[in-house]
C-alpha positions as CSV (number, residue, x, y, z in Angstrom):
1,M,-165.7,-105.6,62.2
2,M,-161.9,-106.7,62.5
3,G,-162.9,-108.9,58.8
4,V,-163.7,-106.1,57.0
5,Q,-160.8,-104.5,57.8
6,R,-158.6,-107.2,57.0
7,I,-160.5,-107.8,53.6
8,K,-160.0,-104.5,53.1
9,E,-156.4,-104.0,53.5
10,L,-156.2,-107.9,51.5
11,V,-158.0,-105.5,48.5
12,L,-155.6,-102.7,48.6
13,L,-152.5,-105.0,48.7
14,L,-153.4,-107.3,45.6
15,I,-154.7,-103.8,43.8
16,G,-150.8,-102.4,44.4
17,L,-149.8,-105.9,43.0
18,M,-151.3,-105.3,40.2
19,Y,-150.9,-102.2,39.1
20,G,-146.6,-103.1,40.4
21,I,-146.6,-106.1,38.3
22,H,-148.4,-103.9,35.1
23,V,-146.4,-101.0,35.7
24,D,-142.8,-103.2,35.2
25,G,-144.6,-105.0,32.5
26,Q,-145.0,-101.8,30.2
27,Q,-142.3,-101.2,27.7
28,V,-139.9,-97.8,28.8
29,S,-140.5,-95.1,26.7
30,Y,-138.3,-92.4,25.6
31,V,-138.0,-88.6,24.2
32,K,-135.2,-87.2,22.3
33,M,-132.9,-85.1,24.7
34,K,-130.3,-82.4,22.9
35,G,-127.2,-81.1,24.1
36,D,-125.2,-78.4,22.4
37,T,-124.0,-81.3,20.6
38,Y,-125.5,-84.1,20.5
39,S,-129.4,-86.4,20.9
40,I,-129.5,-89.3,22.6
41,D,-133.0,-91.5,23.5
42,M,-134.5,-90.6,27.0
43,M,-136.4,-92.3,29.2
44,A,-139.6,-90.0,29.0
45,D,-140.5,-90.0,32.5
46,W,-137.4,-89.3,34.0
47,K,-136.9,-86.3,35.9
48,L,-134.7,-82.8,35.7
49,C,-132.2,-82.5,38.4
50,T,-132.3,-80.4,40.8
51,S,-129.9,-77.8,39.7
52,E,-131.8,-77.9,36.3
53,Q,-135.0,-77.6,37.6
54,I,-133.9,-74.1,39.6
55,S,-131.6,-72.7,36.5
56,K,-133.4,-74.1,33.6
57,E,-130.1,-74.6,32.5
58,P,-127.6,-77.7,31.8
59,M,-124.2,-77.4,33.8
60,R,-121.5,-75.8,32.0
61,R,-118.1,-75.2,33.2
62,K,-114.5,-76.4,32.0
63,I,-112.7,-79.5,33.2
64,A,-109.4,-80.1,31.7
65,G,-109.2,-77.1,29.3
66,Y,-112.3,-78.4,27.3
67,E,-116.1,-76.8,27.9
68,T,-118.3,-79.1,29.3
69,V,-121.9,-79.0,29.6
70,C,-123.7,-81.8,32.2
71,M,-127.7,-82.7,32.0
72,T,-129.1,-85.7,34.3
73,R,-132.0,-87.1,34.9
74,I,-133.1,-88.6,37.8
75,C,-135.8,-92.1,37.6
76,P,-139.0,-90.8,38.8
77,D,-138.9,-93.6,41.4
78,Y,-136.7,-92.5,44.3
79,N,-136.6,-95.3,46.4
80,L,-134.5,-97.1,43.4
81,G,-132.2,-94.2,44.3
82,V,-131.0,-94.5,40.3
83,S,-130.0,-91.2,38.0
84,V,-127.7,-90.9,35.1
85,S,-125.9,-88.0,33.2
86,V,-124.1,-86.9,30.1
87,L,-121.4,-84.8,29.8
88,E,-120.3,-83.1,27.1
89,F,-116.5,-82.4,26.6
90,K,-117.0,-80.1,23.3
91,G,-113.4,-80.6,20.7
92,C,-112.7,-83.3,22.5
93,K,-111.4,-85.2,19.5
94,D,-109.7,-88.1,21.8
95,Y,-111.4,-90.0,24.8
96,K,-108.5,-91.5,26.2
97,K,-107.3,-88.3,27.6
98,I,-110.6,-88.2,29.5
99,Q,-110.3,-91.4,30.4
100,K,-106.8,-91.7,31.4
101,R,-107.4,-88.7,34.1
102,D,-110.2,-90.3,35.5
103,S,-108.4,-93.6,35.3
104,L,-105.5,-91.9,38.0
105,S,-108.7,-90.2,40.2
106,F,-109.9,-93.9,40.8
107,V,-107.1,-95.3,41.6
108,D,-106.0,-92.7,44.3
109,S,-109.3,-92.7,45.5
110,Q,-110.5,-95.1,48.7
111,Y,-113.8,-94.5,47.8
112,Y,-114.3,-97.2,45.2
113,S,-113.9,-101.1,46.4
114,T,-113.8,-102.3,43.3
115,V,-113.1,-101.0,40.1
116,T,-113.9,-102.8,36.7
117,W,-112.5,-102.0,33.2
118,C,-114.0,-102.9,30.5
119,K,-113.7,-102.9,26.4
120,S,-116.0,-102.2,24.4
121,G,-118.2,-104.6,21.7
122,S,-119.6,-101.0,20.1
123,V,-117.7,-98.9,17.7
124,K,-119.6,-95.6,19.8
125,V,-118.6,-96.9,23.1
126,K,-114.7,-97.0,23.4
127,Q,-114.2,-98.0,26.9
128,S,-116.4,-98.5,30.1
129,V,-115.5,-98.8,33.9
130,E,-117.8,-100.3,36.4
131,L,-117.2,-99.1,39.7
132,V,-118.2,-100.2,43.5
133,C,-118.7,-97.8,46.3
134,M,-117.0,-98.1,49.7
135,P,-120.0,-97.9,51.7
136,V,-121.3,-94.3,53.3
137,R,-123.6,-93.8,56.0
138,H,-126.9,-91.8,54.9
139,L,-126.6,-88.8,57.3
140,E,-130.9,-88.9,58.3
141,T,-131.5,-92.6,57.8
142,G,-128.3,-93.3,59.1
143,K,-128.1,-96.6,57.1
144,N,-125.0,-97.8,55.1
145,I,-125.3,-97.1,50.9
146,Y,-123.4,-98.8,48.3
147,M,-123.7,-96.7,45.2
148,R,-122.4,-98.6,42.1
149,M,-121.4,-96.8,39.0
150,K,-121.1,-97.4,35.4
151,K,-119.3,-94.9,33.0
152,W,-118.9,-95.0,29.9
153,Y,-116.6,-93.3,27.5
154,V,-118.5,-92.5,23.7
155,Q,-116.1,-91.0,20.8
156,G,-117.4,-88.7,18.7
157,K,-116.1,-86.5,15.5
158,E,-115.8,-83.6,17.4
159,N,-116.5,-84.6,20.9
160,V,-116.6,-87.2,23.7
161,Y,-119.1,-87.8,25.5
162,L,-119.3,-89.2,28.8
163,I,-122.3,-91.0,30.4
164,D,-122.7,-91.9,33.7
165,F,-125.3,-93.8,35.3
166,V,-125.7,-94.3,39.5
167,S,-127.6,-96.7,41.6
168,S,-128.0,-96.7,45.2
169,S,-130.1,-99.7,45.2
170,T,-129.5,-103.6,43.5
171,L,-133.3,-103.6,42.4
172,G,-132.2,-100.2,40.7
173,W,-128.8,-101.2,39.6
174,N,-130.8,-104.6,37.9
175,K,-133.8,-102.8,36.4
176,W,-131.8,-100.1,34.7
177,L,-128.7,-101.1,33.7
178,P,-130.0,-102.8,30.4
179,E,-132.5,-99.5,29.6
180,M,-129.0,-97.5,29.9
181,E,-126.9,-99.6,27.3
182,K,-130.1,-99.4,24.8
183,M,-130.3,-95.3,25.6
184,I,-126.1,-94.9,24.8
185,L,-126.0,-96.6,21.6
186,S,-129.0,-94.3,20.2
187,L,-126.4,-91.1,20.5
188,K,-125.9,-88.7,17.9
189,E,-123.4,-86.3,17.2
190,I,-125.1,-82.8,15.4
191,D,-123.5,-82.0,12.9
């Protein structure tokens, strides 16, 4: 009887492995996500963040004197701890205003263990920054969580777009960072 149970477990394990390999080998599909002033290719199966699910609206507020709209999507594989946000600064014609404000907060913060600024080779993306956060103890599990973020500053004709990619796992970072870089290049400002 024990042998039959072991065979069932092995078969289920093999099916799970084959399914995982099949899913990982699939191409990522996209849908157009539209903000107030832009459209961008977004991963089709990524979910709305909780506040957008409840309000059915993106988050709107004033930051640095600019009207902003933020749309966030979360990877459906919650174990990866991955999300992406697009924050549009309406009427901001100089990304350096936003970047300078951010850079000052990064320097003053003791939350980041590493801050790495990069110039982009892309015409759209003016600058990016990669941040590695100090470990934070998870409230429920008690384990340390290491967050990594990458922010891209995209200058449009009339607006600035700040795109944030956040991951709490190395697997999520490695899997989704290349897709984020492709996604950012798809951003188009709507006239």
